[in-house]
C-alpha positions as CSV (number, residue, x, y, z in Angstrom):
1,M,10.9,-300.7,-89.2
2,M,11.1,-301.0,-92.7
3,W,13.4,-303.9,-94.0
4,T,15.3,-304.4,-97.2
5,R,15.3,-307.9,-98.5
6,A,18.1,-309.4,-100.4
7,K,17.7,-312.1,-103.0
8,G,19.3,-315.4,-104.1
9,L,20.5,-316.3,-100.6
10,K,20.9,-320.1,-99.4
11,Q,18.2,-321.3,-96.9
12,R,19.1,-321.9,-93.3
13,T,17.0,-323.2,-90.8
14,I,16.0,-322.6,-87.1
15,A,16.5,-325.7,-85.2
16,T,13.7,-326.8,-82.7
17,V,14.7,-328.6,-79.6
18,L,12.1,-331.2,-79.0
19,A,13.9,-333.0,-76.1
20,L,17.2,-332.2,-75.3
21,T,19.7,-331.5,-77.9
22,L,23.0,-333.2,-77.3
23,L,26.1,-332.0,-78.4
24,L,28.0,-332.8,-81.7
25,T,28.4,-335.4,-84.3
26,V,29.9,-335.5,-87.9
27,A,28.9,-336.5,-91.4
28,P,30.2,-336.6,-95.1
29,M,30.0,-333.8,-97.6
30,A,30.7,-335.0,-101.3
31,L,28.9,-338.3,-100.5
32,A,26.2,-337.1,-102.7
33,A,28.4,-337.3,-105.8
34,Q,29.3,-341.0,-105.1
35,M,27.4,-342.6,-102.5
36,P,29.3,-345.1,-100.5
37,T,27.9,-348.8,-99.7
38,E,29.7,-349.0,-96.6
39,L,31.1,-346.6,-93.6
40,V,33.2,-347.0,-90.7
41,P,31.0,-346.6,-87.5
42,V,33.1,-344.5,-85.2
43,G,31.7,-343.5,-81.6
44,Q,34.8,-341.5,-80.7
45,T,34.6,-338.3,-78.6
46,V,36.1,-335.3,-80.4
47,G,36.3,-331.5,-79.5
48,I,34.5,-329.4,-81.9
49,N,35.1,-325.8,-82.6
50,I,33.0,-323.7,-84.7
51,K,33.4,-320.2,-85.9
52,C,30.3,-318.4,-87.0
53,D,29.9,-316.7,-90.6
54,G,29.3,-313.6,-89.0
55,V,28.5,-312.6,-85.3
56,M,25.2,-314.0,-83.7
57,I,22.9,-311.9,-81.5
58,V,22.3,-313.8,-78.4
59,A,20.4,-311.3,-76.4
60,L,19.4,-307.6,-76.7
61,G,19.8,-305.1,-73.8
62,E,19.1,-301.6,-72.8
63,V,21.2,-298.4,-72.5
64,E,21.2,-296.0,-69.8
65,T,21.8,-292.6,-71.2
66,D,21.6,-288.9,-69.9
67,T,18.0,-288.7,-71.4
68,G,16.7,-292.0,-70.3
69,T,16.7,-295.8,-71.3
70,V,17.2,-296.9,-75.0
71,S,17.9,-299.9,-77.0
72,P,19.6,-299.2,-80.2
73,A,19.3,-302.8,-81.1
74,K,15.5,-303.1,-80.6
75,A,15.2,-299.7,-82.6
76,A,16.8,-301.1,-85.5
77,G,14.6,-304.3,-85.4
78,L,17.3,-306.7,-84.6
79,L,16.2,-310.0,-82.9
80,P,18.0,-312.8,-81.0
81,G,19.3,-315.3,-83.4
82,D,20.0,-312.8,-86.1
83,V,23.8,-313.0,-87.4
84,I,25.4,-309.7,-88.3
85,T,27.4,-310.4,-91.5
86,Q,28.2,-306.8,-92.5
87,V,28.5,-303.3,-91.2
88,G,28.7,-300.4,-93.9
89,T,31.0,-302.0,-96.5
90,T,32.9,-304.1,-93.9
91,R,32.5,-307.9,-94.1
92,I,32.0,-309.1,-90.4
93,S,33.4,-312.6,-89.3
94,S,34.4,-312.2,-85.9
95,L,33.8,-310.1,-82.6
96,A,37.1,-308.3,-83.2
97,E,36.1,-307.2,-86.6
98,F,32.5,-306.1,-85.4
99,K,34.2,-304.1,-82.7
100,A,36.6,-302.4,-84.9
101,A,33.6,-301.4,-87.3
102,I,31.8,-300.1,-84.4
103,E,34.7,-297.9,-83.3
104,K,35.4,-296.5,-86.8
105,S,31.7,-295.4,-87.0
106,G,31.5,-293.8,-83.8
107,T,28.2,-292.2,-83.3
108,E,27.1,-292.3,-86.9
109,I,24.1,-294.3,-88.3
110,M,25.6,-297.7,-89.6
111,A,24.0,-299.7,-92.5
112,V,23.8,-303.4,-91.1
113,Q,23.3,-306.6,-93.0
114,I,22.1,-309.7,-91.1
115,D,21.1,-313.3,-91.9
116,R,17.6,-314.2,-90.4
117,A,17.0,-318.0,-90.9
118,G,18.7,-318.0,-94.4
119,E,17.3,-314.5,-95.5
120,T,19.4,-311.6,-95.9
121,L,18.0,-308.3,-94.5
122,Q,19.4,-304.6,-94.2
123,T,18.7,-302.2,-91.4
124,H,20.5,-299.1,-89.9
125,L,21.7,-299.1,-86.4
126,L,22.3,-295.8,-84.3
127,P,24.8,-296.3,-81.2
128,A,23.5,-294.6,-77.9
129,R,26.0,-292.8,-75.6
130,D,25.6,-294.3,-72.4
131,Q,26.3,-292.3,-68.8
132,S,30.0,-293.0,-68.9
133,G,30.3,-291.6,-72.4
134,A,30.7,-294.9,-74.5
135,N,28.8,-295.7,-77.4
136,V,26.7,-298.8,-76.7
137,L,24.4,-300.6,-78.9
138,G,22.3,-303.0,-76.6
139,L,23.7,-306.2,-77.9
140,W,25.0,-309.6,-76.5
141,L,27.1,-311.3,-79.4
142,R,28.8,-314.6,-79.9
143,D,31.1,-315.5,-82.9
144,G,31.6,-319.4,-82.2
145,M,30.9,-322.3,-80.1
146,A,33.0,-325.1,-78.7
147,G,32.1,-328.6,-76.8
148,I,32.4,-332.2,-77.1
149,G,30.5,-334.6,-79.2
150,T,30.8,-337.9,-81.0
151,V,31.8,-338.7,-84.7
152,T,29.4,-341.1,-86.1
153,F,31.1,-342.4,-89.3
154,Y,33.6,-341.6,-91.8
155,D,34.4,-343.0,-95.3
156,P,37.7,-344.5,-95.6
157,A,37.8,-343.8,-99.3
158,S,37.3,-340.0,-99.2
159,G,38.1,-339.1,-95.7
160,L,34.7,-337.5,-95.2
161,F,33.0,-337.9,-91.9
162,G,29.9,-337.1,-90.0
163,A,28.8,-336.5,-86.6
164,L,26.0,-335.5,-84.1
165,G,23.0,-336.3,-86.1
166,H,21.7,-332.8,-85.5
167,S,22.7,-329.2,-85.8
168,V,25.1,-327.2,-83.6
169,S,22.7,-324.5,-82.4
170,D,22.9,-321.7,-80.0
171,V,22.0,-322.4,-76.5
172,E,20.2,-319.2,-75.9
173,T,18.3,-318.6,-78.9
174,G,18.1,-322.3,-80.5
175,A,19.1,-320.8,-83.8
176,L,21.2,-323.1,-86.3
177,V,25.0,-321.5,-85.9
178,P,25.9,-320.5,-89.6
179,L,29.4,-322.1,-90.2
180,G,32.2,-319.7,-91.1
181,E,34.8,-322.4,-90.4
182,G,35.5,-325.0,-87.8
183,A,37.6,-328.2,-86.9
184,I,37.5,-331.3,-84.6
185,M,40.2,-332.2,-82.3
186,P,41.0,-335.3,-80.4
187,A,39.3,-335.6,-76.9
188,T,39.6,-337.5,-73.6
189,V,36.7,-338.0,-71.4
190,K,37.6,-337.1,-68.0
191,S,34.4,-337.9,-65.9
192,V,30.6,-338.3,-66.5
193,R,27.5,-336.5,-64.7
194,K,25.1,-339.1,-64.5
195,G,21.7,-338.5,-66.2
196,E,18.5,-338.4,-63.8
197,A,15.0,-337.8,-64.4
198,G,14.6,-333.7,-65.1
199,M,18.3,-333.4,-65.0
200,P,20.4,-334.5,-68.2
201,G,23.8,-335.8,-67.7
202,E,26.8,-334.9,-69.4
203,L,30.3,-336.3,-70.6
204,Q,33.2,-334.1,-69.2
205,G,36.4,-334.1,-71.0
206,E,39.1,-332.0,-72.5
207,F,40.7,-331.1,-75.9
208,D,43.4,-329.2,-77.5
209,F,42.5,-326.4,-80.0
210,A,45.9,-326.8,-81.4
211,K,45.4,-330.6,-82.4
212,K,43.2,-330.4,-85.4
213,I,42.1,-333.9,-87.0
214,G,39.7,-332.7,-89.3
215,S,37.8,-329.7,-90.7
216,L,34.1,-329.0,-90.8
217,T,32.5,-328.0,-94.1
218,A,28.8,-327.8,-93.0
219,N,26.3,-327.6,-90.0
220,T,23.0,-329.1,-90.9
221,L,19.7,-330.0,-89.1
222,T,20.9,-333.8,-89.5
223,G,24.6,-333.2,-88.6
224,I,27.8,-331.6,-89.0
225,F,30.0,-332.6,-91.9
226,G,33.7,-332.4,-92.9
227,K,36.8,-333.9,-93.9
228,L,39.4,-335.7,-91.9
229,E,43.2,-334.8,-91.9
230,D,45.5,-337.6,-93.7
231,N,46.6,-340.5,-91.8
232,V,43.9,-340.0,-88.8
233,Q,42.9,-343.2,-87.4
234,F,40.0,-344.2,-84.9
235,Q,39.9,-347.1,-82.5
236,Q,37.2,-348.6,-84.9
237,E,38.6,-349.1,-88.4
238,K,35.9,-351.9,-89.8
239,A,33.6,-350.7,-92.5
240,L,30.0,-351.9,-92.1
241,P,27.1,-351.9,-94.7
242,I,24.7,-348.9,-94.6
243,G,21.3,-349.8,-93.4
244,G,18.6,-348.0,-95.0
245,A,15.3,-347.0,-93.6
246,K,13.7,-350.4,-94.7
247,D,16.5,-352.2,-92.7
248,I,15.6,-350.7,-89.5
249,A,13.5,-353.1,-87.4
250,L,11.8,-352.9,-83.8
251,G,14.2,-355.0,-81.3
252,P,17.8,-355.2,-80.2
253,A,20.5,-353.2,-81.5
254,T,23.9,-351.6,-80.2
255,I,25.6,-348.4,-80.0
256,L,29.2,-347.5,-79.9
257,A,30.2,-345.0,-77.4
258,N,33.4,-343.3,-75.8
259,I,32.3,-342.7,-72.0
260,N,35.7,-343.1,-70.4
261,G,39.1,-341.8,-71.4
262,K,39.8,-342.7,-75.3
263,S,38.2,-346.2,-75.4
264,I,35.2,-346.9,-77.4
265,Q,32.7,-349.8,-76.0
266,E,29.7,-351.3,-77.6
267,F,26.4,-351.2,-75.5
268,D,23.0,-352.8,-76.1
269,I,19.9,-350.8,-76.8
270,E,16.5,-351.5,-78.0
271,I,14.9,-349.7,-81.1
272,T,11.3,-349.3,-79.7
273,R,9.6,-347.1,-82.2
274,I,10.0,-346.3,-85.9
275,F,8.8,-342.9,-87.5
276,S,7.9,-342.6,-91.0
277,G,8.6,-339.2,-92.6
278,G,10.8,-336.3,-91.3
279,D,14.6,-336.1,-91.4
280,D,15.3,-335.2,-87.8
281,R,14.0,-338.1,-85.8
282,N,13.5,-341.6,-87.2
283,M,13.3,-344.0,-84.3
284,M,13.1,-344.1,-80.6
285,I,15.5,-346.1,-78.4
286,T,15.9,-347.5,-75.1
287,V,19.2,-348.2,-73.4
288,T,19.1,-351.7,-72.1
289,D,22.8,-352.3,-71.3
290,P,23.1,-352.5,-67.3
291,A,26.8,-351.2,-67.5
292,L,26.0,-347.9,-69.4
293,I,22.9,-347.4,-67.1
294,T,25.4,-347.7,-64.2
295,Q,27.8,-345.3,-65.6
296,T,25.9,-342.6,-67.2
297,G,22.2,-343.2,-66.3
298,G,21.7,-343.7,-70.2
299,I,22.0,-341.3,-72.7
300,V,23.9,-337.9,-71.9
301,Q,25.2,-334.9,-73.5
302,G,28.3,-335.6,-75.7
303,M,26.8,-339.0,-76.8
304,S,25.0,-337.5,-79.7
305,G,26.3,-339.0,-82.8
306,S,26.9,-342.4,-81.3
307,P,26.4,-344.9,-84.3
308,I,23.5,-347.1,-83.9
309,I,24.3,-350.7,-85.5
310,Q,21.7,-353.5,-86.1
311,D,22.2,-356.7,-87.9
312,G,25.7,-356.1,-88.9
313,K,24.6,-352.7,-90.4
314,I,25.1,-349.0,-89.4
315,V,21.7,-347.7,-89.4
316,G,21.7,-344.4,-87.4
317,A,23.0,-342.1,-84.6
318,V,21.9,-341.2,-81.1
319,T,20.6,-337.5,-81.3
320,H,18.3,-336.7,-78.3
321,V,17.5,-337.8,-74.8
322,L,14.0,-337.8,-73.1
323,I,14.3,-335.3,-70.4
324,N,12.2,-337.1,-67.7
325,N,13.7,-340.7,-68.6
326,P,17.7,-340.6,-69.8
327,E,17.3,-344.3,-70.5
328,K,15.1,-343.3,-73.5
329,G,15.9,-340.8,-76.4
330,Y,15.6,-340.6,-80.2
331,G,17.9,-341.7,-83.2
332,I,18.3,-340.4,-86.6
333,S,18.9,-342.7,-89.5
334,I,22.1,-342.7,-91.5
335,E,19.9,-342.6,-94.7
336,S,18.5,-339.2,-93.5
337,M,22.0,-337.8,-92.7
338,L,23.2,-338.9,-96.2
339,R,20.1,-337.5,-97.9
340,S,21.0,-334.1,-96.2
341,L,24.5,-334.3,-97.4
342,A,23.2,-334.7,-100.8
343,Q,21.4,-331.3,-100.5
344,V,24.4,-329.3,-99.3
């Protein structure tokens, strides 16, 4: 298959899952222009709803026709993780728009534009007629994701916030979901599935899509970022100084986490390793608080983005859990999150 490559596109990256990527956290956007010296550590669980910038290919399939089995998507050179952004001259931003464009084309060859890890490519797709007479492409698609995650911090001067400490990535392909639009909503934790060795735990809760409290503006390797609606308040409203990489030390620290209802609690951890270089993992942490271990087993999905506080400073956020030991995991520094924002 001969590809046509487009120039001048913004780079996106494929996310690599090294342990278990937990869901969702938020960070600031225009902080690059005027970096704050203090941020409010939040630790509040929220609902997160992200719409893709296009439709993402989750898997490829085959089509049974009267003359045999074919795969139009494979023949066109498409891959899981590709994002279809245009069909013919029609810009695609949802499954409904994609379906309408396909129905309009019928059995004709369609020019298709995709985004593959930040590079724009052009190919052609020819539908196949299955044994029921329908035109089929052999594609499984997704146009968005929703889940629960934790807000790490916000800047009271600008209303900008950051969460997760890692990207929102597609579950099946691991590809970073290109953000078309998104929002956060208030959430309530209803129960916890406790983490065990080899079996990650999870915060289980609910949220209302209609109650938007903030807009998302970026999905990056070091977090998701956006701006709060006016007059939004969290349980924690005291700003703390920002701790840089040089301020992080081995030893005791705490995290703020929302593991029951809407209440935020402070739990003891220990920073056991510090990594130099790299932006997505800057420290290893161990949960030492008996109450958190009893309730959750340690770090569970949904806690990603819980702020890490040491010596009265906000220094980082929880990002990953070790699958074979839920009491241990990784954290990212606040400095890494802010540095990433400066590049958005």
